[in-house]
N, C-alpha and C positions, 0 to 999 in steps of 0.2 A: 228663485225666491231668496230675498236677502236674509242672511243669518241674523238671528236675534242678537241684539247688542247686550253683552254681559256686563254686569257691574264689576268693579275692581275685585271685590271679594269672590265673586263667582269665577272670575278668570284665574285667580290663584288656586282655587279648589280644583278646577278642571286640569290645570297643568300638573298638579301633584298627583291626581288620579291617573293621568296618562303615563307619567314617569313610573309609578308603582307597577302598572300593568306591564310595561316594557321590561322592568327588572325581573318580574316573575317569569315572563316568557324566556328571557335569556338564561335564567337559572335552570329551568327545566330542560332547556335545549342542550346544555353542556353536561349536566349532572345526572340525567336519567339513567344511563347505563350502570353507574355505580349503585344507585338505589335498587335497580333491578337485581344485580348480583347479590347484594346484601339481603334482599327480600326472599330470594329463591335458593339460598345455600342449602337449606334442608331438603328442598324438593329435588335436588339432583343427586342426593345420596345413593338411592338405589342404582342409578345408572353409572356411578363413579366406581370403576373396577379397582382403582388404586386406593380407594378411601379406607378400606380395612387395613391396608399396609401402613397408611399414615397414622392409624391409631395404634400400631404396634411399636417395634423397636427398629426404626429404619437405619440407625447408626450401624447396626450389625451388617447391613448390606453394602457398606462403603469400605473402601480401602482407607487405612489410617492416614496415608499421605495426603488424601483428598480433603481431610478435615482442616478447616480454618479455625485455629485456636486463638486468634487475636481477640482482644476486647472489642465489643461492638462500637463503632464510631459513626458519627453522622457524616454522610456524604451528600452534598447538595446535588439535586438532579434538575436539569433545565431542558425544556422541550427544544429539540433541534440542535443541542450542543453536545458534542462528543466528550465523554468523561476523560479521554486521554489528554486533552489539552488543558485540563484543570490541574492535574497532578495528583498523585496518590497521597493519602493521609499517612503520616509517619508515626512510628511508635514513640510514645513520650519518653524522654530521657530518664534514666534511673537517678534518683536523688543521691547525692553524696553528702555526708555530714562530717563534721570536724573529727579527724583522727579515727575514723571508722573505715576499715578496709573493705573493699568489695572484691570478691573472687569470682571470676567469670571465664567461660570458654568462648573463644573467638574463632569461629569457623573461617576457613579460607575465603577471601573475597567479601567478608562481612564487616560491618561497622557496628560497634557497640557504643551507645551514647549515654552521657551522664550530665548532671547539672549540679553545681555547688551554688546553693541559693544565697540570696542577699541576707536572709535570716541567719544562715550558718556563718556567713562571712563576718557579720557583726555580732556574733555570739561571744560569750566570755572565753578568755584564754584558758587553756587547760593547765593544771599543775604539772611540772616536770619532776618526776620522781627518779631518784637514783640511789642505789644501794652501795655506791662506790665511796671510799673514804675521801677521794679528791678527784678532780678532773684528770683524765688520762692525757699524758704528755707525749707529743711526737717530737722527733729530733729536728724538725724543720718548721718554718712558718708555712702554714697552709693558706693559700690564696682561696678565699671563698667568695666568689663573685658571679656575676651574671654571665661572664664569658664561659663558665662551666655549666650553668644551669639553664640559660636562655631566658628571655624576657620579652614582653610585649612593648616595653619602653624603647625609646630611641637610644642611639649610641651614647649621647651625652649623659642621659639619665643613667645608663648602665655604668659609666665610669664613676658617677657619683655614688651609686649603690655599692660598688665593689669595695670590700674591706680586707684588711690583713689581720689575722689573729696573732698578735704579737706574743700572746701567752703560749702559743703553740699548743693550744688545747684541742682535744679530740672532740669534745662536746660542742655541737653547734649552738649558737645563740641567735634568736630572732632579731632582725634589724628593724628599726622603727621606720615607718613611712614618712615621706617628706611633707605629706598633707594630711589634715585631719579627716578628710573624706575618702581616704584610700587605706587599704590594709593589705599587707604582704601575704600572699597565698602561695603555698608550696603544693605542687601537683607531682606525684611520683607514680611510675608504672614499672613493675618488674614481671618478667616472663618466668613462670614456674615450670612450664613444659612447652614443647614446640613440635611441629610436624617432623616426621622422620622420613628417611628415604633409603631404599635399597639400591639406588642407582648412583649415589654420590656420597662421599664422606663430608662434603661441605655442609655447614649448617644452613637452615632455610633463611629467607630474608627476615629482617627484624620487623617487629611490630612498629606501627606509626602512631604517634600521639598528636592529636589536633586540639587546639584551644581557641575559643572565641569568647569575646565579651559583648558581641553585638546581637541585638534582637533580630537582625536580618539574617543571622546564621546561628540558629539554635541547635543544629545538629552538625557541627563541623566534621569534615571528612574530606576524602579525595575530591578535588575539583570545586570546593566551596570557597567562598570569600565573604567577608574578611576573616582571616584566621592565621594562627601560627602553626607550623608543622615541625615536629621533632621526631627523628628516627631513633629508636632505642639503640643503645650501644652495648653489645654483649649482654642483652637482656635487661637493660636498665635505662631509665630516662627520668630526669628531674627537670621541672619547669617552674619558674616563679614569676609572679607578676604582682603589680600593685593594682588591686581590684577595687571597684566601687560598687558593684552589684552582682547580679547573677553571672556565673562563669559556666560556659558550656564546653564540654569535653567529649572527644571521640577517640576511640582506639580501634585501629583498622589492621586487619591481617591480609596481606597480599594473596591473591589466588595463584597458587603454584602447584595445583593438584596433579599436574602432569609429571612432576618429579617427586613431590612430597605428599605423604598421607597423614591425616590426622588434623588436629586443631591446636591452637595455642591456648594455654591456660595461664592466666595473668592475674596479678593483684593490682588494684588501682586505689589510690587514696589521696585525699586533699587535707591540708592542715594549715591553720593560721598561726601555729606555734613553731614547729620545726618540721623538716621533712620526715614523713612517716617511714620511708625507706631511705637509706643513704649509702652511697659508694664514695669512698675517699679518693677523689681524683688527684692522686699523688703518686710519685715514683717510689714512695716509701712503703714497703710492704709491712713494716712493723713486726716482722717475723724473720728470724735468722737461724740457719742451720748451725748447730754446734758441732755435730759429727754424726756419722752413720757407720753401720757395718753391713753385712750382707742381708740382714732381715729386720733391721730396726733403725730408727733415726731419732735424734734428740734435737729439739728446736726451742728457742727462747724468744719471747717478745723483747722489745727494748725496755729499759727501766721505766717504771710507772711513775716515778717521781724524779725531779731533776738532780737532787743531791740528798745527802743524809743529815742535813742540818736539823730537820724535824724528826726526831727519833720516834715520837708518838705516832706520827703519820706513817712512818715506815713499818712500825709494828702492826698498825691497823691493816695495812695492805698484806702483810705476811700472814695475818690471822684470818683473812677473809677467804671465801670460796673463790676459785679461779673465775674471773669474769668473761674470759674469751673462750671461743671454740675454734676449731679448724675444720675445713672440708678439703679433701685431697683425692686425687685420682691418678692412675697411671697416665703418663703423658701420651700414650698411644690410644687412649680412650677418647673417642670423639663425642660422647654423649653430653659433655658439659660445654662443648664449643658453642658459642653464641649465648651462653648463660653465665659467663665467668663473673659478671658484676651483679648478679641477682642473688640475693640471700635465699629466696625460696627455690630458685633454679638449682643452686648448688646443693641445697638441702634435699632436693628431689633426685638429682642425678649423680652427685659425687659418690665415688666408690667407698670412701672412708669418711666417717663422720663421728663426732664426739658423742652424739646423742640420738642416733637413728634407732628407732625401735627394732629389736631383734638382733642388733649388732652387739657382740660381746664386749664387755667393758675393758677387757685386756688389750684391745687393739690400740687404744689411746689412753695413757695415764697422764693426768694433769695435776699440777700442784704449783704452789707459789715457791719461789726460790730466791736467794740473794747471792748466788754464786757470781763472782766477777768483781772487777775493781769497784771500790766504793760500797760494796755490799748493798746494792740498791735492789728493792723488790722487783721481780719480774715474774712472768708466768712461764712454766716449763711444760712442754709436750713431749712425751716419750711414746713413740709410735712403733708398734711391733707387728709381726705378721706380714712384712713386706717381702718383695721378691728380689733376689740378687741381681746386681747389675742393671737396675731399672731406674728410670727418671720419673719423678712424680711432680705434678703440679699441685700447689697447696695455697690456700687462702686463709688468712686470719679473719674471723668474723666475731660479731657480738650479737647475741640473741636479744632482740629488743623487747621481748615479752617477759624478761626476768623479773622486773620490778612491778609492772603495772598491768600485764595482760595484753591481749591482742588489740583492744580498742583503747590505745593510749598514745601519748606523744612518742614517736620513734619506735613504735612497736614492731615495725617491719624489719628491723635489724640493720646492722651496718657491716659493710664488706670492705676489706682492704685489698690493695693490689695483689694479684696472684704472683707467687714466686715459685721456684722449683728447687728440688734437691735430688741427689742420686744416691743409691745404695752401692756398697762395694760388691765386687764380683766374686771374691774369694772368701773362704770361711775362716782363715787364720788370723783375722782381726775381729775383736769383739768389743762392743760398746759397754763401758762401765761408768757408773755414777754413784753418788751418795756414799762416798767413802768416809770412814770415821776420822782418820788422821789427815789424809790428803783430800780435804773437803772441797777443794777447787778443781779437782780432776773430774772431767766429764768428757771423755773421748774414747776412741777405739785403741785397744792395746793388743800386743801379740798374744795369740792363744792357739790351742789345738783342740778341736771338738772331740777328738778321740781319746784325750787324756782325762785325768781326774778333775781338771779345772773347766769342765764343759758347761758348768752352770755359771751364770753371770755373777751371782753373789759370792761363790767360791773363788772365782777368778779375781774379783775385786779384793777379797780378803787376802789373797796371796800377795798382791802388790802392796796393799796398804800395810800389812804387818811387817814386811821386810823393810819398807821405808821408815816406819816408826822405830824399828830397832836401830837403824843407822842414825836416826835423829837423836836417840838417847845418848849415843857416844858423843855427839856434838854438844849436847847440853852439858855434859861433864867438863868439856873444854871451856865452854863459855862461862861456867860457874867460877872459873879461876880468875875471871876479869872483875875488877871492882865496879859493879854496876850501881849499887845503892850507896852512892857517895856524893860529895859536893860536886857542883858543876865544874869547879876548877880542877878536880881530881879525876874526872871522867876522861875516857879516851877520846871523846869528840864532843864538841859543843853543838853539832848539827844532828848527830845520830846517837841512838841509845842502844842498850843491849836488846830491848824489845824489837827495834828495827833490824838488828842483826839476826835475831832468831827468826823473825818472819821472812827475811830475805833468804836465809839458808833453807828454811822449810820449803819455800816455793821452788827454789832451785833443785833441791833434793828430790822433790816429788816429780819434777820434770825429767830428771836424768834417770831415776830409778824406775819410772813408769813411762816407757817410751810410747810416743804416739804413732800408731800403725795405720798404713793404708795399703792398697793393692800393689803387688809387685809389678804389675803391668802399667801402673800409672806413669805417664811420660814427663811429669813435671820435673824440671831440671834441678830444683833445690832439694829433692828427696835423696835420702841416703839408703843404698841397698844394704840389707842385712840378711844373715843366716842363709847365704846362697848355697852352702854345701849341704844343707839339710834337705830331707825330702818334704814335699808338700803333704798336708794331711791325708791326701788320697794315695800316697806312696810313690808318686812320681818325682823325678829330679829335673833340675834345669839341664840344658845341654852340657855335655862333658867339658866343652871349652870354658863355659862360665864357671863350672865347679872347680876346674883347675886354677882359673884366675882367682877365685875366691880363697883358695887355700894359701895364696901368697899374701893375703891381707886379713888381719884380724877384724878390721872394721867391716869388711865384706862378708866374712865367714861366720861372724858371731853377732850377738846382740850387745847393746850398750850395757845392759844389766846381765852379768854373767850367770846369775841364778836362773835366768830364763832358759839358757842353753844347758845348764847343769855342768858348767866348767869350773865351779868353785871346789878346790880340793878339800876333801873331808866333810863337805856339806851333806846334811841329811835331808835337805829340801828337795822334794820331787820336782824336776825341771818340767818346763812346758814343751820345749822343742817345737816351735810353731812352724818351721819351714820358711822359705824365702818370703820376705816382706820388705816394704820400704818404710823408712821412718821420717816423720816430720821433726827435724832436729829442734832442740830447745833454743830459744832466742838468746843471743849473746848478752842482751840486757840483764838476763837473770844472773849471769856470772858477774857482770860489772857491778850489779847492785850489792852483791855480797862484799866485794872489795871495798865499796864505798861505805857500807853500813857496819862492817865488823872491825874489831881492833886489828891494827897492823901487826901486832904480836902473833897473830895466828898464821901469818905468812901466806895468805891466800892470794893467788894470781890467776889471771885468765889469759888464754891464747888470743892473739890478735889476728884479724883477717889477713890472709896471705902467709901466715906462719904455719909451719908443718903441724898438722893435726887439727887445725881450726875447722877446715871444710868438712871433716868427718865428725865433728863434735857439736858445732853450733850453727844456727841459721841466722839470717839477717831479716829484720822486718822490712817488708816492701813499702815503698812510698809511692807506688804507681797503682793505677786502676781503681782509685777511690770513687765513690758516688758523689752526688752533689752536696752531701753532708760530710764528706771527707772520710767515709767509712770504707775500709778495705777488707772485704770478706774473703779474699783469696789469701789464706794464711800460708806464708812462706816459712814460718817457724812457729814453735809451740810455746805458748805462755799460758799455764793453767788458769782457767777462769776467764780468759779473753775470747770473745766470740768474733770480734773484728778489731782491726787496728784503726787508729785515727791518723790520717795523713796530716802533714804539716798544714796548719791553718784550719783543720777539721774540727 
């Protein structure tokens, strides 16, 4: 039978009806199981033996390690596709904001990710606050460039970015970008603590810093690309780049748990102003040993201003609180190894600190001083409580939180190159300073801890008072010279009576207050003294040495006879220190008197090679200076001088 012929309208209606019926059938065919489960969930309750437990506290039935505490994330599921080939969802990077430090623990074999956003990059620059009267001066030009810090730019751009701070200033200044759509970003990481080992004394591997600016690598780390990789150096890394948008950062700790235990603790920060943390990549420690004895040491910074032309500025420095601190440790202590360039690492691990909670304030006394040529302000550190015959590593630092708090430009602190000093082995040399008359004297002098001068202040007064009395006699002689007269009547057109008085005072302090060091020191320029006396513990040198000393006054006694009690009729109680060696006064001290004082006084000096010179004066060495011409190996004593300047230095 032929099918009825449908009109166009009827044909369209029939097609729509058939399609609808097919869709309903397909829908019920695939979805009916889920509807059944949802419809009967209550009906299975009596038969579900675990249902009551689900209503209770199931978390108590699990081990803590089994819990997944991550934030819930969406994971796409596809029928017939294994999840392993899709890749695991990663934790979102921690946001960094300008000059705000993040403190984190980094387990071994783990990566910690951060992001410095485009919003922070183009935020307003922060004010740089400083409580210092002026910028701090170093004795050398500091090259501050990308060769020290690293960069994502190519070599040619690195050369363009590198600059030299001609002013030799310590404070960093941000450099301007070459393009208006780029901004210079500093990224710094410092390790505050690190894994330890009972199998080796070597420090663990350094943390690694990874930096990416690519959307294709938002979690930079080992094996990723594109990215830059920087290994921390002694607990510190700085990286700078001209950024245009989001910057992605990763910090990774190598897995070394077969040898080391524990985690790294680190600070990370980013800044568009200046590095939050800073280590001065310089050979200049900016800290110098003045002298030491068996249990204390005296150290100075370099002068904080270049000259004394600005008296007001010098006074401001002298009146302010000391801006620097120090961290020190016994050289045999390995806990700071691998952290020497990290402020927080030294603060955590150093044995000696200027402000660690619980440490007595008597360990380190700080103040401003102007001792030395030019009377320029500098900072003094007087460290006590040290061990005899011990070498210490020490670093000068500046606390970045002094002016602005932890979230500020440079708040992570600054660290200078670590240097070292050693204490004396014997107790018959004692460090004195802050004398009233001989105000430039700051070094170790002969002493005997068993006598009445066993306190530093009493010992200093003994030497200072004797020297002052001798100077009074000289003043009476100088008073006979017509000083307040016309220039044509004066004894010199180049020198005055004031020059003469100052030269004589400096020389007198050096010869009346001998500079003392260990008798066992092998340095050839030292002069042996008091060899016939017993040491403070009652022992003597070998009989051969004692007999040889009896043939020479220079060997058997001290330069100042009051020290040994050999002045006839004197009521001064002697020190009798026992054998020691003297750093002889510099010959220049004597020559300066002859040049500065009237010829009528008949002053003369012995010449090198002449009898008596080798036992009386030393010669300034012109060898062994650093790149700035500083010679810290003192071969003769000049009160107030911490180091010599070599020719051209």
